[in-house]
N, C-alpha and C positions, 0 to 999 in steps of 0.2 A: 669966854674965848680969850687966850693971849694973845700975843703977836707969832708965837712960835709955836707950833703943833709939832707934837709927837712924832717920830719918823714911821712911816710904813714897813713894819716889821719890828720895831721897839728900839732897836739902839742900829744909831748912825756910828757907823766904822771907817778910820783910815784906810783905805787898803793901799795907800803908796808903800814902799818900801825904804829903809833908809841908806843910803849910799851904801855901807859895807853889807848888809842884806843883800841888796839888788845883785852887788858883785858876786855874793856866795850862789847864787840863783845861776848867775850866769853861767860861773864853772862849774855847775849841777849840772846845766842843760845840755852840756858839752856830750854828758855821758846817756842822754836820753835817746831812744830808739829813733832813727831818722830812715827816710830812702829819699832815691830822685824821682822824680815824674817828669816825664815829658810834655813837652809844652799840648798836646792833645788829649793825654792822662788828665791832667790837670781838669781842661775844659770838661771832661767825663764825669768827672767829683761832681761839679754843678752845675751841668744841666739837667733841668726836673725832667719829668717821663712825659708832660702834657704841657712843653711850652710852647708856645705860640708862634714862636721864632727861635732859630739859633741863628749866632752870627760865629762863625768862627774868623776869627779874627788872629790867626795863625798865618794866613794867607793875603789877607785884604787890610788896607790902611787903617787908622782911626776914623778919617775922615768917610771913607768908603764904608765902612760899619755906622757910621752915623745916619749916612745919607740913607742907608736901606732902613734904619731902625725909625725913622722919621718918615718914609714912605708905607711902612706898616702900620704905624700910629695914623695916617692919613686914611689908608684905606680902613684899618677900621673905624673912621667917624671919630678917632680919641680926639684928633687937632684939626684943624683945620691949613 
């Protein structure tokens, strides 16, 4: 076995665009379909159906949200 192994999938590809191609993609992206969502709609997208805890961070501070998360983890016995 050599020092370098074959990549999983067979071939490594450079996924970065050169500056000219990147700018062309940015220009094209301006024509993509889009819509604006309210903060509560964004939360609905990412909330799993069986979440053990849901934090509505729109109406509380990050510190209070963190406190509630830590308290829940403590009550579940995950942390002390």
